N, C-alpha and C positions, 0 to 999 in steps of 0.2 A: 420909937427911933433906939433906944438904947439896946431894949432888947435885941433888936435887928443886928445892932452893931457887935455884939458880942456874939452872935450867931456866926457872922462872916469870918469874923477873927477865928472860929472855932475851927469852920471847914478848912480856912488858910492852914488853921496847925495841921491837921487829920492830912491833908496835900503833902504837907512838908514829911509827916512820920512814913506816910506810905511809899515815899520818893526815896528816902531814905533805906525804907527797908528793900526795895526794890535792888538800889543799887548796892544795898549788901549780897542782897541773893547773888548778883553778876557779878562781884567782887569773889565772891567764895565760889560758886560754879567754874568762874576762870581760874581760880588758885587751881580749885579740884583738877581740872582738865589739863594744866600747865604740869599739876603734879603728876598725873601718870602719862603725860610725855615724857616726863624726863628718864633719863637713861638708866636700867638698873644696873646694880652692882653684877659685876661676872667675875664668877671665881678664876685665880689664877693655878690652882693648884688639883682641882676637878677633871676629871677625863673630860667632860663635858665643857669648860671652862679650855683646857689644852686646845683642843678644836676648833672654837670658836676663835682663839686667840690665831690660829692657820687660817681661817676662813672670814675674818674678821669685816673683809670690807665687801664680800659676797652677801651675809646676812646680815649685817647691819648693827644697831644697838638692841638690846633687850627690851622685851616687852616686860618681862616680871622676871622673876628670881630663879634660880636654879632648885625645882622640888624632886623629892625621892618617894615614891609610895610603892610598895608592894613589889620591892626589889627591879622598881623602875625610876630612872631620873629622868628630867626633859627641862628644856628651857625655851622658850619661844621669842624669837626676835622678828624684825621688823621684813624681813626676805625668806623665812623658813624656821626649823626646828630642829633641836639637836635631841637626840633620844638614847639612853646608854643604859646597860644593865649595872647594878649597883657593885660588880665585879668584873665589867666585860667592857669592851670597847665602845665607841659612841661612836655613831653615825647621823649626817645629815638629812635630814627630809626637808627638800627645798618647795620653797609656794609658789607650785606650778602644777600641771595638768595632773601629776604623779601626785603630790602631795594634798591635793584637792580629791582627787580619789581614795586616797589614806584614809581623811577626815570621813568623808562620807560615809565608807565602809565601816566606820567605826574604831578607826586608829589603832592603835597597840591592842586594844582588847579584841579586834576582830582579826586581823593579821599580824600579831606579833610585832617584834624591834625590827629595826630595819639591820638588814645583817651584812651589806653591803653600800658604798656610796652609789649615787644615781649614775647610770650608763646611757650610753647612746647619744644620740643627737639632741641639738633642741628643739627639733621638730618630730623625734621619735623619741624621746627620753624612758627609761624602765627602771626599775630599783626590785632589789631583791629583799623581800620581809621573811620573817621565821616559817609563817604558814602561807604564804601566799607572793606572785611575784605581779604587781602592777606595770603595766605595759600602754600607754601612751600613741597616739599616732593624732593626723588629723581629722578623723572620724570619730574619737573618743577615746576610753578607756577598755582595756580587757583583762580580767582578774588570772591569773594560772593558780590552782589551789589544792590544798590538798594530796593524795597520792600522786598525783599527774604532777605539782610543783616538785615534792621530793626527788621524784624521775627527770626531769627538764634540771633541775638543780647537778645531780649524779653526772649526768652528759652535758654538761655543757661545757665540757673542753672535748670532747669527743668526736670528733672529724670536724669542727667549726658549729657543733653544738646543734640545738634544735633552732634556735632564733626567736624571731616573735609568733607569736601566736595570730592563726587566722581566720581563726572561727573561737568563741567562748567553749566551755567543756559541755559538754552536751550529750544525749542518747543516740546511738545511731539505729538504725531498723530493726537491727537484732537486742535490742536492749541493752547496750555495752558502752560505757562510759567511755567516750574519745573526745580527743581536741587534738586539732590539726595545726600544725607550725610551718614556718616557711621551709624548714629543713628536715621535715617528718612529721610521725604522728606517733602522741602517745595512747594506748589503750589498757584499760584498766579491766582484768581478769582475775575473779575470785580476790578482789581486794588488792590485787598486785599489778603496781604499772609497770606495762611492757611497751619499750618506746622502738621506732622505725626510724632511722635516721641515715640522711644523706643519700648516697647511691644505693643501699639497700633500699631504703624508704620509697627512691623513684622507682626500683626493680619491682615493688611489692605494686605501686601506685601503677605501674603499666600493664600488671597482672588481675587488674581491675580491682584492688585494695581487698577490703577485708570480705568483699561480696563477691568477690573472685574467685579461682581455684586453689589459689593459696592460701585463702582462710585470714585468721588472726594470728598475730605470732605466738610462739609458744613460749618463746624465752627471748633475753636481751642478745644484741650481737656479740662471738666469740672470737677472738683472737685466734688463729691458726698459725701461726708462725707470720709470716708476713700475710697473710690473706685474712679476711674477716667471714663468716657464717653465722646466719641468722635463722633457725628452724620456723615453721610455721605449721599449722593444722595437714596444709596440704602440698606441705614441699620445704624446700630449703632455697636459699640466695647466698652465692658465694660472689666474694668480692675482691678483688687483686689488682694492683695499680696495672696491670698490662690488659686484663679482660674487661675491666669495669665489674658491673653487679649485674647477675644474670641468674635467674629461677632456673630450679630442677624441680617439675613437679609431676605427679600422675598424666601418663602412664610409665615414664622415664624413671620415675624417681628408685623403686626397687630396684630395677636393672642398673641403676647405675650404682648403690649400694653394693650390691651385689659384685660388682668390680671393684671393689675398695672404692669409691667414692674419689673424692678430691686427691688422695693419697694412692690411688690406682692407676692404670695405664692409662685412663681417660682423662686425668687431671682436670682443670678446672672448665666449667663451659664456658664455651665464648659467644653463644647465641643461644635464642630463644628457642623452643622447638614451634615447629611449623610445618605446615601440611603440605604434602607432596600426592601425587596421585597413587592412589591405592596403600597409603599410610600419613607416616607423619615420622620427623626426624630431628635430632639436636644434636649440635657440633658442641665437643671438647676441643681442650690444646692437644690432648693426643687422640681424635678418632670421633667414631659418629655414631650415634644410637638411631636404629631404624626400628621401627614400627609395621609391621603388616596390618593394614584392615580384616583381611579374609582368615586370620588365625590368633592375632594379637599377639603373634611372637616377635619380641623384641630381641633384635642380633645388632652387633659392632662390628663397623672395619678400623681398623687400628693404624695409628701412624705410619707410614713406613713406603716402599716402592708398590705392593700391591692397590692399598687406598689412591696413592698416587693417581695411578693406570687407571683406577674405577673412575675417580673425577674426571678424568681426561676423555672418558667414553661416556660422561655425560652423568655419572652417580645412578643413582636411585630411578631418576628421571629418563636413563638414555638404555642403550641396547638391551644392556645388563638387568636392569631393574633391581628391586630389593634383593639385599643378601638371604639367604635360604641358609645359611651355616655363617661361622667364625674360621677365622683361622686355624688351618690344620698344618702341624709339623710334618714333614716326611724324610727320611735321607737327605739331606743335597738340598732343601726347598721347603717352598712350604706353598698353601691354595688355600681361596676361598671359596666357595659355592655362591653362584644369584640365580636367581628367576631366569633368567636368560644365557646362562654358560658360566666357566671357571676362568679365573685368573690362576696362572700357577705362575710361581718363580722359583728360578733357579740361580743358585750364586754364579754371577759372573754372566749370566747370559739375558737379566731381563726378565718380566712381567708379559705373558701371552695368554690370550684369550680365547678359550678352546668352549666346542660346543660341548652342551652335556654329555651327549651320545660318544664321542670321543673322548674325554676325560674318562667315561663309567670303563672303557676299554682299556683306558692306560691306569688308570688305579688298580685294576684287576692284574697288571704285571709290568710293573714300570719297568723293568730291565728289558722286554721284547722290544719296545719301543725308543725308550731311551728320551731324552727331555726333548720338547716341541721346541724348534727353530723360526716357527713363524705362528702369528694369529691363526685359529679356524676360519675358512671362507668358505661360500657356499657357492655352487652354480649348478647347470642343469642336471648334473651326475651326481650330486650328493654335496655331502660335507665334509670338507677335505681337511688335513692336516698332516703337516710337514714337521717328521720326528728326526732324532739323530739317524735312527736309524733304516726308517722307510717312508713311506707317502702313503697314509690310507686317505681313503673317501667312505663315509660311511652311506649308505643309500638305504632308506626302509628298513632299518635296523642292522643289514649286515654290512660289517667290514669290511672292506676292500684294499687290496695294495694296489699301488698305481705302479705299473711295471717299468723299469727303462724302455724296453722294446712294447711297443702297444698290442694288444690282445686286441685282433680282428677275425675277419671271417675266416684268415688261415690258419688259423690257432684251433687247434684240440686242450682244452683242458681235461687232464686226467685227476681223478680223485681215486685213490688206487692203495691199497696194501702190498707186502712186499712183491706181489706178481709183476710189480712194474718197475721194479726194482733195474738199475742198470738199462743195457737197452733192448728192451722187452717186447714181448709180443704187441701187448698193447699199442705200445710207443711206434713200433714197426709198422704195426696195421694201419693204426691213423697216416703215418706219414704215406703210405699207399694208399690210402683212401682219398688222398690228395692234400692234406695237412701239411705244411709245411713249416708251422711252428709248433713245437709242443710244450706248452706249460703242466709240470707235473707237480702233485700234491700227493707225495705218498710217504704212508709212514708203515713199517715192517708190526706184524701183530695187531694192528688195525682192523676196526671193521665198520659195520652201521653202528654195532653194539660195544664191540671189544675196544677197548681203549687203547687210544695214541700215547705213548709214553710221555710226551712232553705237553698234553695237556691234561691225561688222567680221566679223558672219556673220549667215548665213540666220536665217529667223523659225526653223525648228528647232532649230537650233545655242541659238541665242539663248535661248529658251523653256528648252530642256534646264539651259543653264549659270544659267541666273537672271538673263541679261544684259537682258532685258525684264522688267517688271512687271507681270503684268497683273492685271484688278481681281478683289478677292475677293469671294464672293457667290453666287449661286442664280440665273445668266441663263437667260431663256426659251429662246433661242438662241444657238447661236457660229456665224458665218458666216465662211468661211477662202475667200478670192480672192485667189487665189496663180497663179502658173506663168507669167506672159507672159513677166519679166525672168528665167527661169530658161531659157527657148525664146531669147530674146535672145542669153544667154551662151551657148548651144547646149552647155545639159547636157542629157542623155539621159534618157529615159523613164525609163529603168530606174531613172537615180540619184533622177530627182525622185520617184518613186512610193515609194522607199524612206523617202524624209524625210518625205512627206506620211503615212504610217504610221505613222510616229514621232511627229508631229506630233500627228494626230487621237489617239492613244492617251494624251498627256499632256493634251490637253482633256480625255478621258473623266473624267481621274484627276481632274483640277481641279474641273470643273463637271458629278457625275454625274449630276445632274439634266436638265441642259441638252440640247435637239436640237441634231446638229452637221450641219450644210450645205457641203459643200465645194460651190463655185462654178469653171466651168470659167474660159476665158479670152476676154475680149471680142475678136471679130477681125470682120472683114470675107470675103468669100466669094471674094476673089482669090486669085490665086498666090502674092502678097507676104505673106500671112496663112497659108500655107500652116503653118509651123512653130507658129501658135498655135495654129490648128484642132487639128493632131496633139497638140499639150502637152494641151488641152482634152479630148482624147479619153481620153487617158493617166490624167488625176485624177479626172475623172468614174468610168472606169471601176472606179478603184482605189478610190474612196470607197465605189463599189456591193459590192464584194467584203468592204470592211471593216464595211459593214451601218450606213452613215452616210447621210445625204440626199446625191444630187447634182443637180445641174442647168445642164445645158451651155447655153454662151451664145454657141458657136461661129457666127461668121455675123452674130449680129444686128444689127451696124452696118449690115450689105448690109440686111437682110429688112427692119427698120424704118426704114429711108433715116434712120439718127441721123448729124448732121454731126459730124467730126472735126477738133481744131485743127491736129495734127500727121501724122495717120495714126496715131496709135495710141491717142490720150487724145480724149474726146469732149469737144464745147462744152456750157455748160448747158442749151442747149436740146435735144443730145444727150442727154445725163442725162437730160432730164424725158422724153426720147419711151421712152427705155429704161424707166425704172423702172415704169410700170404691166406692162408684162409679165413683168418681173420678179418683182413683188407677186404676182401670178397666179401665178407658178411656184412662190413661196416656199410661196403660200397651198395648193395644191396637195399639194407637199412635205410638209408638216405637219400635213396634214389640217385646217387652219384654215378 
């Protein structure tokens, strides 16, 4: 019994000791906890302390003392931390999504000190650090780092900056490092970050981005006065407040630069290049570049009356089609050629549309026609053109004048040399044969080959080249009286009949319903006129071979005793003597 009493007492004593130990331990732990939760002192002189005093309500009490290590000072608070370089500014890192990412990434060691206060909204905060930017939104945080981060910082104020990242930094299909932002894209090429920003980035994106024809940016955007330009591997993007951002790329880029680029006559692009039938086009402030699929040629129309008229007529998809040349200045005006014709501008008169053939004849001798007064028009007679000095119609390559008096079946058209000067035997004979209207195209000294003074070429070549404008219409007869001057210039009969054949063919083409008469060469029977008689024989024999009417007048001066002025040309009395006989021959040839 005693011994048991002593054991129970010992147990009670042990319990008391253990209870006291537990109580002491609890009290000690509580004390430690209380001590840990007690506010730590905050400096009133350090950069960190000064910043805390301005934001104490936001940060709360300090968890620990301010410490400095390896040039970095910091202090933690209930709702954030303050970091500062020992010789720099202090910034807060809040206890939010940005702060959590900062800690998870490794803090100052990983991303460096904060270099600015946190920005953004409560649901989209971001903060800049020395080596990275941390951006947070409802889906998490995105890091912008390295060369891309330095580029982002550099252009943070450029036309609104690049804004929040939309993707993490990654490699595209070509292996280029890239990161996309709300307001642009940054590419890393050869270790150098090159951004596209704002409207320029939009234009690049519309063109297919780096995988499109523009490719990657070669340099950052540059200011050129009030304009911006950025160069890409495959072109340029120009921006202005009036045009927005528009790219110029192959195939138009080289032609644009050749014309002075943005500082040339074309100015800035106003629309992207687009396809059209047979080619492509791109519009600029001062004109349009056109490319033809057929030959790859790039030509321009430039601002002014010609371009305005061209656009009124439907531009490249209208009746004129693509340009085939650029504006050409001529005295008093200018012109531009297109696939379907030419636009010709004259100061004070405006712009007129000419078909190619009529324009070619005008260009050979503008003074002969004057300026156009109307657009070309086409009917069953041919391509008409009204000029200041005449009205012409181009039919199957032949240029004809439209006379005030119609050329019809009562008309005799005379192509002749000086033999038909004044009231000649030819003219009188034609009237005597029943042709009441005479249209005479006569030039002294001319022939099939002998040159007309005003054209510098013979009748055949002058008609072939439209240097002469014959009358348009449907004459009853075309009478050709040439050859005497060819004989005088000693052209061989073989040369002359070749030219005769060509001239007759052109008369048949121009006047398909008219009878064609080839006269020989008026001459005497003496030896002095032997070359003229020989030429008479050559041209009349060729006419018969060609199937047209022929009238030989060889020796008629002697036969009908017709007086001459100079041994070659008849006097008025001589013409009157010959005329009746020629009228008889003409009636006989034509069956009238």
